[in-house]
N, C-alpha and C positions, 0 to 999 in steps of 0.2 A: 828351618821355620815349615814351609813348606807341609813337607809329611807330617808332621807334629799335628801343624792342621787339620791334616787328610785324616790321620787318628781321631781325632778328638772330635770330629763333626762324624764323623761314622759313628765310633761308639755313641756318642751323645740320640745321633735316629737311634739307632740300635735297642737302645735302653728306653727312648720315647715311645718307641711303636711298639716296643715288646711286654712294659709298663700297661701302658692301655690296652691291647690287644688279651693282656692275662687278668685285666681287672673287669673286663668286656665278659673274659668266659667265665671267669669266678662269680659272675653276677648272672649266669643266663645257662649257664649248662643241665641243669637241671629239669628246664620247656629241654632241650636237645635230649637230655637220656630218657625222658616220658616218652618220646618221636622214637628214640632209638630202639627203646624194648619192644617195637609193634615185631622187632627181626629176628634172628635165630642170636642163641646169647654169644654165638662167636664172632659175630657179625658186629655186635651193641658194643662187647671189648674193644673188637680195632677202631669202631668208630668213635670210642670215650678216649681212648690212647690216642687217639689223631688229633681228637680234640685239646687235649691234654699239649701235645706237640705243636698246634696252629699256633702260637704266641711267638715263638720262639723259632719256627721256621720262618712264617711269614716276616718276622722283625729283620731274617738275615738274607732273607730275597730282598725285601724293599731295600735294603744296605748294600747289599751286592749289585742290585739292580738297578740302580736308581741312585742311590747320595754318591758311593766312588767313580761311579763316571761321572755324572753331572761336576763332582770337584777338580775332578781328573783334567778335563776337558773342558770346560767355562771359566776355572778357579786362575789368576791369570800368577804367574810361578814368582815375577817380580816384583810383588805387593811383598813389602813385609809388615803385616800389620799382627798386631798382638793378639791372640786366644783371649777369649771373652770367660769371662766366671760361668757362663750357665753350659760350654759345654764342656768344662774340668770339672765341674760339680756332677755332671752326667756322667763324665768318663771313669770319675772315680764310684759314684753308684755303680757302675757295670761291671767294674772291678770287682768290689765290695760282694756284689752277686755270683759271680765265679768263682773266688774263693771260697766265699760261704757251701757254694756247691763241692766244690772240690773234698773239702775239709769232710761234709754231709756224705759224698759219694766212699773218700778215705775210709771215714768212721763204719759205714757201713758194712763194706770188705773187710775190715778187721774185727769188728765183733763178730759176722759172720764165719769166716775165717778160725775164729778161734772157736765159737761155738761143734762149728761140723769136724771139727779135730777134735774136740772131745767126744764129739758123738761115736766119731769114726776107731776112738780107739778099742782094739780086738778085734774088728768087723769083719767079716768076711762073705766074700763072692756065693753066693748062691746061687745065680744063673746071669744070662746075660738077654738083652732085650734091642737086639744090634749092637749096634756100641755103646750102648748106654748099659750099665753092670748095675745089676740090681743086689745089695749090700746087707746083711742082718747083724746088727749092730746090738750091743749086748743093754743096752738102757730101756726103759719102758715107753719113755717119751724121749724123740719125737716117736709116734708107731708109725708115722707113715710118710714120710718127703719127698721133695726133689730137691737135691744141693746142686749146687755147682753150677758155673757160665762157661768157662771155657773145656773143663771133663764135666759132665753134668752124668750124675748117678741118683740111684733110689735107695735109701735108705729105709729099711722096715726093720721094725723091732720082734725079739722073740715073742713077746706078748700079744703081739700083733697077728703073728703065722699062731699064734695060740686061740688064741680069739675066733680068727674068722673061718670060713669053712673055706673048700677050695675054693668056689666060684666068686665068694665076695672075696678074700686077697687079688683073685687072677682081675676080680673088675676094679678094683680099687689101685692095680698097681697100673691099669692105661690109664685110669684119671691121671697118677702123676705121670707117666710117660708122654701124657699126652703135652703135659707143663713146660717136659724137655722139650719139644716139638716146636710148641709154638714161644719158645724161649721166654718165659715169663719173667724168668728171673735175671735175664739179661733185662729188660724192660724195666723192673724193677729199678736195677741199678743208675739206670737213664733216670729216670724220672728223682731218685734221690742224685743225681748231678745239677738236675735242673728245677731244682724245689723254687718253691715263689708261695709268699704268703698268700692264702685264700683260696686254696687248691686239695686242701684234704678231703673236701666230699667229695671233690671230681673224682680225687683216685680210688676214694672207700668205693664207690660206685664201680670204679677199673675193677677193680678188686673181689664184688663182685662179683662182677661180670665173666671173669676169666676163670673163677669155681664152677661156675653156672654151663660154661666153655667148655671145662675141662669133663665136668660128667655127660653133656652130651655125647661128647669123643668115647667114653669108655663104653658106655649101655649102646645095645642095637635090636633092645627087645625090653618087655614088659619084664619079666624076670631077672633078667641082669640090672634093669633100673631097681628090683625092689634088693636084688644083692647089694646094689652101692648104698640105697639108704641105710639099709642092717649094718653093713661097714662104717656108714657113718656115726650110726646110734652107738654099736658098741666101743668103736675106738673113741668118741669124747666121753662115755665115763673112763678112761684109763687115767687123765689128769687134764681138768678144763682149766686149770690155773698156770700149764706151763708156758711160759713167757714167749710171743711170735720173736721168729728170726726175721729179719727184714728183708735176707735176700736167698730165702727156700719158700717153696710152694707146699707145706705139710697138709694133708689129706683134710684134719679137722679142727687148725687153731683159726676157725672163724668166726667173727663176731656173733655170739646167738641166735639174735635175730639171721643170721644170713644161715648160717645153720639147720635151723627149722625152715626156712623158705625152699633151702636146697632139698630138705627131709619131704617136704610136700612136693614139690614140684617131680621128684623123683617116684612117689609112690603115686602120683596122677601121670603116670608117662603115657599109657596107655589109652589114656583121654587127652592127653595134650601133648601129641608127638614135636619134638621142640622143633621141628622145619614144617610140620605144617600148619600152623596159626600164624605163619609169617606173611606179608605181603608179596605177592607173587612177584616175580623180576621175569616173568614170562613177554613183558612190555618192553625191555631194557633191549637196545640194540648197541652192539659197541662201536656200531658207525655213525651213530648216533653222536657217542661219545666226542668219537674222532673229528667231527666237524666241528664243534662246540668249541673243541681246544685250537682247530687250524682256525676258527674265526677267531676266536680271541690272539691268536698271535699275530692274525693278519693285521687284527686291529690295532695290537702294541707296537708292530713295527709302524703301522702309517703315523700314531699319533708319539711315538719314542722321542721321538727329538725336542719335540713341545714337551713334553714330562721332566725329559732333567731342563729344562727352561725352567719350570715351574718349583723344580725341588732344588735348584742351585738359590732361586730367590729365597726360599725357605731358609737351607741353609745360609743364606747371606747372613740374613737374619737375626739366625742362632748362632752367629760365629760374636756376633759384635755386643 
């Protein structure tokens, strides 16, 4: 019974903290997004993804660092009290969220695997970029996409090779390789696993940011920026109605507004170097961050016992 109460209370606290923080993030992410846009696209993407993962990470930290120790250390094992309805209900909600996430991720994997297998029928390797093969596919669309999680590959259609100049094609390939290097498809799978209501807007903003981050990684001069913009315009005319596959990173399968923003941003590259308009980090000191971290650890060490007592009091009310 002690172990059952521990599991029920831990799951209940996890769901309460996760749900509360997720609600706060879903309501306030736009302000955070506006703030993060002052930074380079890569940093913006990382900040948005970190914000999306924050509720689950914080809930797990609270549960493992406070709820479980307080229950194990302060809850009498000899008391045989029943588990209340509240922790049972919250545990059931947590189980449903977990099952939904697993099913959602499995469905995305299955759909993506089928689509990629269809695309790769009769595919041929044309070159390799490090450990990532570049493969020519017989289909017109997707024109250019990064597929795969454990064994990533870049797929390019014959139509794309025909339409693009050599420079445009090489710049577009660097864009797709940036997605591979940043493991964006794996990050998308994780988002499917932790799907939660109200997060679609934040996830859409992150998808926009990773495309712009890949654009930044692909270009190093104004001429290359124009080459990538030309590639986006040319390939977007091939088949604008092709359905997007979740766990792939296609070059042109973004919403029209995002595509327009990317093209305009690339065409203005000479005036708007991606890193030049971002706030300077020269005042940032890793020693200052280390000092702040050590201070937080010291404060937590001093107050940890008292916090465990308060957490146990709260969980006692939750069990009843």
